[in-house]
Residue, then its C-alpha position, 0 to 999 in steps of 0.5 A: m429928672i435928668l442928672k448932668t455929669p458935671m466936669c471936675k475944676f482940674c479938668i475944665e482949667n486943664k483943657t487941651d487946645q484939641e479940646k477946646k477946638r472940638e467944644k468949638e466944633v461942637a458948638a458950631l454944629f449944635t447951636a441952640s437954633y438947632i436944638s430948640s428945632l430938634a426939640s420942637d420936632i420931638y414934641t410934635h412927633v415929626v422925630t420919632i424913634y421910628a422916625l430919627p433925625l438924619s441930621l443928629y445922625t451925620r453930624t455925630a457921625k462925622l465928629y467920630q469920622k474926624a477921630i479915625q481920620q486923625a488916627t490913620a493920617g500918615s500911616t503908611i501900613p498897605n491895607i489903610g483903606d480897608l481898615e478906614k472903612v471898617l472904622t466908619e461902619n463902625v462909627y455910624r453904626f455906633s452914631a445911629a444907635k447914639t441918636y436912637q437912644q437919646i431920641k427914646i430917652a427925650n420921648s420919655l421926657l415928653i410927660d411930667n410926673t402927673g401923666k401929663l404932656k409938659s408944655l413945649e417950654a418944659f421940654k424945651s428946656d429938660f431936652a437941652t438938659l439931656f442935648s448936652e448931655f449927650n453931645e457935650n459929656y459923653l461926646f467928648s469922651e466917645y471922641n477920646t474912645a475912637v481916637y484911641s481905638a482908631n490908633q490901636a487898630v492901626l498899630w495892631e495893623g502894623y503889627e499885621a503887616t509886618k507879622s513874618e518879622y516877628p512871628l511871637l505876636k499873636y492875638v488871643t481871646a478870651g476863648d469863652e462863649r461871648v467871643r464873636e465867630a469873627h474873633k475865634i481863633 
């Protein structure tokens, strides 16, 4: 069973122009024809968790890449290119993981609750719901998180560029065993 996360009435009625534009971009990238074709490829095992759909991965990554471009546009910090590279690598890793999870869950939809293979049409219907959840609901939250995170990274790099002027600002981690080696001070 797939649960679709509904948007509240207030959120639907008060979408920003930017959110409406992004919805149109997503609709243009992920057409009904694209979703149907992808479902057929999963059903016939052309697409599996071992043979992920490059088109889904790259389309998703390109949308998140726009979030990075939005955050870094006009920045005057000296190493903005290095920051964009790190953020872009992160976007592509995230997109790969998201594509993998989506296909993994889609594979579980192939079988009905009696253990038999669903018809192609039944699978396509279930897959369309799953696809909508991943590439409408989740995607918009993920995009907004990417914009916010990239903005914060740009701000931090700006602080780093002026740290001699503000010597009391310091990056502090939790200091526990979960802190990655690269973040230990």
